[in-house]
C-alpha positions, 0 to 999 in steps of 0.5 A: 514277275520275271525280274530280268525282263522287267529290270530287277536292278531298278527295284527299290532298295531302302535307302537306310539299308547298309548295303555292305552289311547286307551283302555280308550277311547274305554271303554267309547265309547262302555260302556265297563268294564275291570275286572282284577285278582290280577294275571295279569300283573301290567300294566293291573291291572293299567288300570282295572276298578276293580282288585280283587280275584275270589269272588270280580270279580264274585260280580263285574260281577253280578253288572255291568251296562256295556254292555261289560265285558273284562275279564283280567284273565282266561277262567273259570273266563270269563265263570262265568261272562257270567253266572252271566251276560248273557245279557252282551257281555263277551270278553277274550283277549286270548282264550288260557288263561286256568287254570291247576286246572280247567283242572284237573277235567274232567266233565265225571270223576267228574260226576262219582265221584258224582255218586259214593258218593251219598248223598253228597252236592257238593261244587266246587271251582270257578276254574272250568268250567261251566259244573262243576259248573252245577254239583255243589250245591254250588260254593266257592272261597278261600275267602269264602270256610271255611264259605261256608262249615261251613254254612251247617249242621254239619252232611252234607256230602260234596264232595269238588273239584277240589283243593286237597290242599285247600280241605285238609286245609278246612277239617283241619279247619272245622273237616267236613267229605269231599270227596276231588277230587284229583286236583291241581294248577300248580303254588301253587304246585311248591313252594319249602319250602327249597327255602322259608326257605333260604329266611327266613334265609336271612330275619329273620323278614319276615313273610311267607304269603301263599295261601291255594292252596299250599302244607301242609308243606308250609301252616304249615310254614306260618305265615298267610294263606289266599286268595289273597285278604286276603293276601293283607289285612293282609299285610296292618294291620300287623305290620311287614315290610317284607313278603315272599309271596307264591302265584302267583307273580301278587299280589305283584304289589298291595302289593307294590302299597298299602304299598310302605314302606314294602318289599314283596319277591316272594316265589320261585318254586323248578325248576326255575332260577328266584325268582318268580312263575308265572301262564303262563295262567294269563300272556298270557293277554297283553295290546295289546290283550286287545286293539284288543279285545275291537276294534274288540269285540272278542274273545267272551265267549258264553255258551248255555242258558241251561248250564247257567241256570244249572251253575247259581244256584251254583254260586248264592247260593255262592253269597247269603251265602257270602252276609249273612256272610258279604263278 
């Protein structure tokens, strides 16, 4: 039976099975490691070997001694792991776990964008496909984007893609000349400043924390802007006790675990009856899917060797710059 084409995720699982314990057993048996993004469900973060943002996950993928990497995240993250660890078997529990931001930059159109702007160094956000990384000189994450840009000579012209909000934020901080691709993340685009300010009126002492993929009005209103890892660190070092968090709601699980005496309120989107803003792709990953993926070792992320070679240079350059800067 072809489990992929017949929907292996729908295979029955004994309801009495302790999925967390079975996953732990299979990891040991198969020398596997689970890497999970901060935006995953809390129960998945709790069984992961490492939880982090895109930079930390890339570093872990490059360094792991495991034979199998289970990526609890979205597809571009699993691709990045395969590029950095080509001899490892990289599995993702749901092939449908894509990324709206990565989808906003088609390879053919981005290639033409580069051709129409010759003489530019191409910096691509990690939220892109392997093909986009292969067209890039350097990859960056929200944790190191400003530092990556500032590491280049001041007169160097830069193409930045695909997130326009992050690109505009970096350009404002660095004053660099940048051609910015017009892409965006559906989660961070949908935050409502009016609804955030309504919460602020109810919690006047709360600080607003925002990811740089948010729109400019959100960033202007924020008390602190940073990557998911930066937001987590800030919440621990800051003296306030209440925070309104404008990024994907999964990060609140780690915030509440690490700082249980503080109040963390998810910033809401404009058109939603709920009080949080979730990435539908991140939330496709479940404990059941991770268990089945480990059991059957599918779906596997595979890339052509030539594509791995082309894409690896931009990621390696990011990791080298980050290491020199102490990231």
